[in-house]
DRENDO-1510 file (C-alpha; in Angstrom, 1 decimal, always signed):
<recs>
REC; n; res; u; v; w
REC; 1; MET; -92.7; -17.3; -191.0 .
REC; 2; ALA; -92.6; -14.0; -189.1 .
REC; 3; ILE; -90.2; -11.8; -187.3 .
REC; 4; THR; -90.5; -9.7; -184.2 .
REC; 5; ASN; -88.1; -6.8; -183.5 .
REC; 6; THR; -87.7; -5.4; -180.0 .
REC; 7; PHE; -85.3; -2.7; -178.6 .
REC; 8; ILE; -84.6; -3.3; -174.9 .
REC; 9; ASP; -85.1; +0.2; -173.4 .
REC; 10; SER; -85.0; -0.9; -169.8 .
REC; 11; THR; -82.9; -3.0; -167.4 .
REC; 12; GLU; -86.1; -4.9; -166.4 .
REC; 13; PRO; -87.2; -8.0; -168.4 .
REC; 14; VAL; -88.9; -7.1; -171.6 .
REC; 15; THR; -91.2; -9.4; -173.6 .
REC; 16; VAL; -89.7; -9.9; -177.0 .
REC; 17; PHE; -92.1; -12.7; -178.2 .
REC; 18; THR; -95.4; -14.1; -177.3 .
REC; 19; ALA; -96.7; -17.2; -179.0 .
REC; 20; LEU; -100.1; -17.1; -180.7 .
REC; 21; GLY; -101.1; -20.7; -180.9 .
REC; 22; GLN; -98.3; -23.3; -181.1 .
REC; 23; GLN; -95.2; -21.7; -182.6 .
REC; 24; ALA; -91.5; -22.6; -183.1 .
REC; 25; ILE; -88.7; -20.1; -182.6 .
REC; 26; THR; -86.4; -20.8; -185.5 .
REC; 27; VAL; -83.7; -18.2; -184.7 .
REC; 28; MET; -83.1; -15.3; -182.3 .
REC; 29; TYR; -80.5; -12.5; -182.8 .
REC; 30; ILE; -79.3; -10.4; -179.9 .
REC; 31; CYS; -77.4; -7.4; -181.1 .
REC; 32; ASN; -75.5; -4.8; -179.2 .
REC; 33; THR; -76.0; -1.5; -181.0 .
REC; 34; GLY; -74.2; +0.6; -178.4 .
REC; 35; ASP; -70.6; +1.6; -177.4 .
REC; 36; GLN; -70.5; -0.4; -174.1 .
REC; 37; ASP; -70.6; -4.1; -173.3 .
REC; 38; ALA; -73.9; -5.5; -172.0 .
REC; 39; THR; -74.9; -8.8; -170.5 .
REC; 40; VAL; -78.4; -10.3; -171.1 .
REC; 41; ASN; -80.5; -12.9; -169.5 .
REC; 42; VAL; -83.0; -14.8; -171.7 .
REC; 43; TYR; -86.1; -16.3; -170.2 .
REC; 44; CYS; -88.6; -18.8; -171.8 .
REC; 45; VAL; -91.8; -18.6; -169.7 .
REC; 46; ASP; -94.7; -21.0; -169.7 .
REC; 47; SER; -97.9; -19.1; -169.7 .
REC; 48; SER; -99.2; -21.1; -166.8 .
REC; 49; ASP; -96.3; -19.9; -164.6 .
REC; 50; SER; -97.8; -17.0; -162.7 .
REC; 51; SER; -94.4; -16.0; -161.2 .
REC; 52; GLY; -93.2; -14.8; -164.6 .
REC; 53; PRO; -89.5; -14.7; -165.6 .
REC; 54; GLY; -87.1; -16.1; -163.0 .
REC; 55; ASP; -84.5; -18.7; -162.3 .
REC; 56; SER; -86.8; -21.6; -163.3 .
REC; 57; SER; -87.3; -20.1; -166.8 .
REC; 58; LEU; -83.8; -18.8; -167.4 .
REC; 59; ILE; -82.3; -20.3; -170.6 .
REC; 60; TYR; -79.3; -17.9; -171.1 .
REC; 61; ASN; -77.6; -16.4; -168.0 .
REC; 62; GLN; -75.3; -13.3; -168.1 .
REC; 63; LEU; -74.6; -13.7; -171.8 .
REC; 64; LEU; -72.0; -11.1; -172.7 .
REC; 65; ILE; -72.7; -9.1; -175.9 .
REC; 66; THR; -69.6; -6.9; -176.6 .
REC; 67; ALA; -69.8; -3.4; -177.9 .
REC; 68; GLY; -67.0; -3.2; -180.5 .
REC; 69; ASN; -64.6; -0.3; -181.1 .
REC; 70; THR; -66.7; +1.7; -183.5 .
REC; 71; GLY; -70.0; +1.6; -181.8 .
REC; 72; THR; -71.2; -1.3; -183.8 .
REC; 73; GLY; -71.3; -4.2; -181.4 .
REC; 74; ASP; -71.4; -7.9; -181.6 .
REC; 75; THR; -74.5; -10.1; -182.4 .
REC; 76; TYR; -75.2; -13.4; -180.7 .
REC; 77; VAL; -77.3; -15.9; -182.7 .
REC; 78; ILE; -79.4; -18.6; -181.0 .
REC; 79; SER; -80.2; -21.1; -183.7 .
REC; 80; THR; -79.0; -24.5; -182.7 .
REC; 81; GLU; -82.1; -25.8; -181.0 .
REC; 82; LYS; -85.7; -24.8; -181.8 .
REC; 83; LEU; -88.1; -23.8; -179.1 .
REC; 84; ILE; -91.7; -24.9; -179.4 .
REC; 85; LEU; -94.0; -22.6; -177.5 .
REC; 86; ASP; -97.7; -23.1; -176.7 .
REC; 87; ASN; -100.3; -20.3; -176.9 .
REC; 88; ASN; -99.3; -17.3; -174.7 .
REC; 89; ASP; -95.9; -18.7; -173.7 .
REC; 90; PHE; -93.4; -15.9; -174.0 .
REC; 91; ILE; -89.7; -15.0; -174.2 .
REC; 92; ASP; -88.3; -12.1; -172.1 .
REC; 93; VAL; -84.9; -10.5; -172.4 .
REC; 94; GLU; -83.3; -8.6; -169.6 .
REC; 95; ALA; -80.1; -6.4; -170.2 .
REC; 96; ASN; -77.9; -4.8; -167.6 .
REC; 97; VAL; -77.7; -1.7; -169.8 .
REC; 98; ALA; -80.7; +0.0; -171.3 .
REC; 99; ASN; -80.9; +1.2; -174.9 .
REC; 100; VAL; -78.2; -0.9; -176.4 .
REC; 101; ILE; -79.7; -4.3; -177.1 .
REC; 102; ALA; -81.9; -5.1; -180.1 .
REC; 103; VAL; -83.6; -8.5; -180.3 .
REC; 104; THR; -85.0; -10.1; -183.5 .
REC; 105; VAL; -87.0; -13.3; -183.1 .
REC; 106; SER; -88.0; -15.4; -186.1 .
REC; 107; SER; -90.9; -17.8; -185.6 .
REC; 108; ILE; -93.2; -20.2; -187.5 .
REC; 109; SER; -96.5; -21.8; -186.7 .
REC; 110; VAL; -96.5; -25.5; -186.1 .
</recs>
């Protein structure tokens, strides 16, 4: 099992995980570390899709991650269903506010 940590420092889609071989995403944590609310889009992109992240690969749309009163915000956990990715498939996260969202992805080879 492995984890990948990514801080979203842009308002453009940022790749938070790329599969090496066939891998399963066991859990994903999306944490607001800032003092303002943020919304995120999460994309699961097939490596054969040359168009990249877009409406056809959107799995979470405008997900609100609140900031909290003391600068320690909320964390959203995605763990109900497992995602199986093939080699070079990837997950992108896009936030409407830069420098407040941290993403941790836990994966395992299958």
